[in-house]
Residue, then its C-alpha position, 0 to 999 in steps of 0.5 A: m413204233c415206227r422210227s422212221l416215221r415222217r408225217l404223224d396226224l393225231e386227230n380226235v383221240f385220248l392221249v395223256d401227256e406222257v403218251l405224247e412225250n413217248i410217241i415224240l421220243n421214239c420218232r424223231l424223224i417227224e416232219n410234219l406233226n397235226i395234233h387237233h381236238c386231243d382231250g386229255l393232253r395238258n401240256i403239249t410239249v415238243k422239243d428234240l425233233k431237228k427234222l420237224k418242219e410243220f406243226s399244227v396244234i388245235y385244242d379246246g382246253e386250257q392246254n399248255v404249248q410249249v415248242y423247241s424246235p430249231n428247224l420249224e418253218s410253220f406253226t399253227c395254233q388255234r382253238g376248236s370251240w368256236y363257242c368258247q373265249s379265247i383260250r388262256g393256256r400259255l404258249r411258249l415258243f424256243a429256238t424257232q428262228n427259223l419259223k417263216l408262218l406263224v397262225l395264231n387263232g383264239i389264242c390270247i395274246t398280249d401287247e408285249f408278245f409283238l414288241g419283240l417278234g422280228n428278232v424272236f423270228p428274223h425269218i418271219e415272212e407271214l403272220k395271222v392273228s385272229n379272236s385275240n381278245d387281249t391284244h389291243r395294239i400291235k407294233i411291229s418292227s421286222q426285216s422279213l415280214r411279207k404278209m400279215e393278217l388281222i381277223c376279228n381282233e375286235k378290241l384292237e385300237e392300232v397297229q403300227v408295222d415296220a416292215p419293208k418287204i411287207v406287200q400284204f396288208v389285210y385286216v377284218g373286224s367291226s372295229i377300225p384301228r388306227v393303221s401306220i405301215t412304214s419302211a415300205p413301198l406302199s406302191h408295192l402293198e395290197s391292202r384288203i380291208g373288211v369292216n362288219c357295221n354291227n352297231n349304229v353306223n355314224n359320224s365317228w365310224f366314218f371319220k374312223l374309216k377316212e383315218m385308216l383309208t388316207n393311212l394306207g392311201q398309197s397302197k391298193v386298197f380293196l374295201g369290203i362293208s357290210i352293213r348291219a345296223d342302221v345308219t345315222v349320219n349327219l351330213n352337214e357335220i361330216r361336210d364340215g369336218p376335217t378336209n383332208p384329201t379323198p383316198e382313192i381306192e381300188e375297190l369296193s364292196v358293200e354288203v347289206v344285210s339291214y333292210c333299214a339300211s336299203k331304204q332309198t333315203t338311207a342308202a343315200a346318206l350311206l354313199d354320201a359318207c362312203f363317197w366323203s371318205f374314199r373314193p373308189k375306182i371299182i364298185l363290184q356288187e353281189w347280186c345276193f341278199r334282198g338288202t344288197i340287191y336293194f342298195t345295188q338298184f338304187l345305185l344303178e339308178l342313181l348312177m345311170i339314171s338320175r346323174n344323167q338327168d336335170h335332178l336339181n335337188l339330188l345334184e345338191t344332197t349328193f354332193w359327190l356326183k359333180n366330181l364324177k366323170d363317167v360310170k361304165v356298167v357291166v353284169m358279171k358272172r362267176s366262170g373257170l376253174n378259177d370261179e373269177w368274174q368275168p363279163e356277162l351283159s352290158d345291158w344292165k336295165p333288168l337289174l332294176y327290175s329283178c328281185d332274183d338272188g344270184g347266189f353268189n354266181t352274179a355281179v354288177h361291177f361299176n367302173l368309176e372315173w373321177w375328175 
């Protein structure tokens, strides 16, 4: 066995616990270890690897993982079968005080795990938690945390973060939790929020969204909304609701998968509810999916044509138009080595009559200036 081995990748091989223990016992210089989809293992125990810097585990069964590694800097643990529920195996991390990156995907994590995270991992810089069905409330205090990513933790209700160095917060899910980030200069914080509307989109949903964005209002917020259900909004109730200042966000993207949500009356109600909840500086609409195309065409017609004409009925019902000072529109194309959006056309009118899918390579960029 190679005692000078620095990197070991074990993938789709059958192993029993004793074989893994023997490998670790004889390869003490390993710095990078990956154990992916290895049937036969019941207990994955990694210890006495003092050189180990990066460790990744992907497993499908209810295996137990124990790690003793004082110099470990990056640890990833995730389930391999997406059709399964969160794995119930036990995860234990000991003597991992130098950990900087922690990625947990599909692992059952209780609320208690987060309470002492700052003490257990005093040098943690990046935390990613996704697909955990046991996580309801996250409360973290960390002096070193810089990036936090929460993806598809569908039972999550509340997030409290006390982290003076945090610069990026990412949340994606179908629920809208209460979010509070303190002890950080929020002007330096980038918040990327993605919400998937799989059920009925109603007033309560927009009230929760406005509360979240208000709490993140001092940061640079980039918001993506995916509409996959009917929109039933009571505009009178929304207007009579809480009169908190409307938060301003950097960018908005709306994906409309539900055909009903692309109809003109529904699209108008959706926009009214959105612009009651927040005021975007930029709206970036990718020219793809029929529902999204129809919605974007309605947005073009409303912002660039109806707004400049004497449509009294429209102005009365669409209350936010009077607060809109100016709109500029540019058609964008992806280009360059990094596939970034670049201005392509200033003439947007042909898009009003086009239903051709842009294949994720075309987008309409609205630059909004509010009074």
